[in-house]
C-alpha positions as CSV (number, residue, x, y, z in Angstrom):
1,X,-16.5,-4.3,1.6
2,X,-13.5,-3.1,-0.4
3,X,-11.2,-4.8,-2.8
4,X,-7.6,-4.2,-1.6
5,X,-4.2,-4.8,-3.2
6,X,-1.3,-5.2,-0.7
7,X,2.2,-4.7,-2.2
8,X,5.1,-5.6,0.1
9,X,8.3,-7.5,-0.5
10,X,8.3,-8.7,3.1
11,X,6.4,-12.0,2.7
12,X,5.6,-12.5,6.4
13,X,4.2,-9.0,6.8
14,X,2.3,-9.1,3.5
15,X,0.6,-12.4,4.5
16,X,-0.2,-11.0,7.9
17,X,-1.8,-7.9,6.4
18,X,-3.7,-10.0,3.9
19,X,-5.1,-12.2,6.7
20,X,-6.1,-9.2,8.8
21,X,-7.9,-7.5,5.9
22,X,-9.7,-10.7,4.9
23,X,-10.8,-11.2,8.5
24,X,-12.2,-7.7,8.3
25,X,-14.3,-8.8,5.3
26,X,-12.3,-7.3,2.5
27,X,-11.3,-9.0,-0.8
28,X,-7.5,-9.0,-1.0
29,X,-4.9,-9.3,-3.8
30,X,-1.3,-9.4,-3.0
31,X,1.9,-8.6,-4.8
32,X,5.5,-9.2,-3.8
33,X,6.8,-5.9,-5.2
34,X,5.7,-2.8,-7.1
35,X,6.4,-4.3,-10.6
36,X,4.1,-7.3,-9.9
37,X,1.6,-5.0,-8.2
38,X,1.3,-2.7,-11.2
39,X,0.9,-5.6,-13.5
40,X,-1.8,-7.2,-11.4
41,X,-3.6,-3.9,-10.9
42,X,-3.8,-3.4,-14.7
43,X,-5.6,-6.8,-15.0
44,X,-7.6,-6.6,-11.8
45,X,-8.1,-3.0,-10.4
46,X,-8.8,-2.6,-6.7
47,X,-10.5,0.1,-4.6
48,X,-7.5,0.6,-2.4
49,X,-3.8,0.0,-2.7
50,X,-1.6,-0.5,0.4
51,X,2.0,-0.4,-0.6
52,X,5.4,-0.5,1.1
53,X,7.6,2.3,0.0
54,X,11.0,0.5,-0.2
55,X,10.7,-2.5,-2.5
56,X,12.9,-4.0,-5.3
57,X,12.1,-3.5,-9.0
58,X,9.5,-0.8,-8.7
59,X,9.5,1.2,-5.4
60,X,6.3,2.2,-3.7
61,X,7.0,5.8,-4.6
62,X,7.1,4.9,-8.3
63,X,4.0,2.7,-8.0
64,X,2.1,5.6,-6.2
65,X,3.1,8.0,-9.0
66,X,2.0,5.6,-11.8
67,X,-1.2,4.6,-10.1
68,X,-2.2,8.2,-9.2
69,X,-1.6,9.4,-12.7
70,X,-3.7,6.6,-14.2
71,X,-6.3,6.4,-11.5
72,X,-6.9,9.8,-9.9
73,X,-9.7,8.5,-7.6
74,X,-7.8,5.4,-6.3
75,X,-7.2,5.3,-2.6
76,X,-3.6,4.7,-1.6
77,X,-2.0,4.0,1.7
78,X,1.8,4.0,1.8
79,X,3.8,2.3,4.6
80,X,7.4,2.3,5.5
81,X,9.9,1.1,8.1
82,X,12.4,3.7,7.0
83,X,15.8,2.9,5.6
84,X,18.5,5.2,4.1
85,X,16.5,8.2,5.4
86,X,14.1,9.0,8.1
87,X,10.6,7.2,8.0
88,X,8.9,10.6,8.0
89,X,10.7,11.8,4.9
90,X,9.6,8.6,3.0
91,X,6.1,9.3,4.1
92,X,6.2,13.0,3.1
93,X,7.4,12.1,-0.4
94,X,4.7,9.4,-0.7
95,X,2.0,12.0,0.2
96,X,3.5,14.5,-2.3
97,X,3.3,11.7,-5.0
98,X,-0.3,11.0,-4.2
99,X,-0.7,8.7,-1.2
100,X,-3.9,9.5,0.7
101,X,-2.5,8.2,4.0
102,X,0.8,6.9,5.4
103,X,1.8,4.5,8.2
104,X,5.1,3.9,9.8
105,X,6.1,0.4,10.7
106,X,5.6,-1.1,13.1
107,X,2.0,-0.2,13.4
108,X,-0.9,-1.7,15.3
109,X,-3.4,-3.7,13.2
110,X,-6.2,-1.5,14.5
111,X,-4.4,1.5,13.1
112,X,-4.4,0.0,9.6
113,X,-8.1,-0.9,9.8
114,X,-8.9,2.6,11.1
115,X,-6.8,4.2,8.4
116,X,-8.5,2.0,5.7
117,X,-12.0,2.8,7.0
118,X,-11.2,6.5,6.9
119,X,-10.8,6.2,3.1
120,X,-13.6,3.9,2.1
C-alpha cells in the first residue's frame, strides 16, 4: 500500500484520519501543521500528502506549492472546512497550486479512501 503523510492542526481529526488510513493498510506519518509536515517530508518522503488548508505556521496552500515545486509527481489531497472565505474557493486555490484532489469537511471516511485510491 501507500506511504501517506497527514498534515492537520486538528489533533482529533488527524488521529482519526491516521487510524482510518492504517486500518486500510497504509503506512502513515502525521504532522500537526505545514511547517512540521515539510520538515518531516524532507527526511522521510511519502507517496501521498493529505493536508488541511488552514493551519498555523505554514498553510496547506504554502505546503502544496512547496511540495509540488520540489516533487512534481507527488500526489496531494487538500481538505478544508472553510473559514474566512467559502470552502470551494479554498479548494479552487489548492488545485491551482497543485493539489490533485480536494475534499470539504466534513466528509465521509469512504470518500477519503475512494479519493486516495483514485490517485494510487
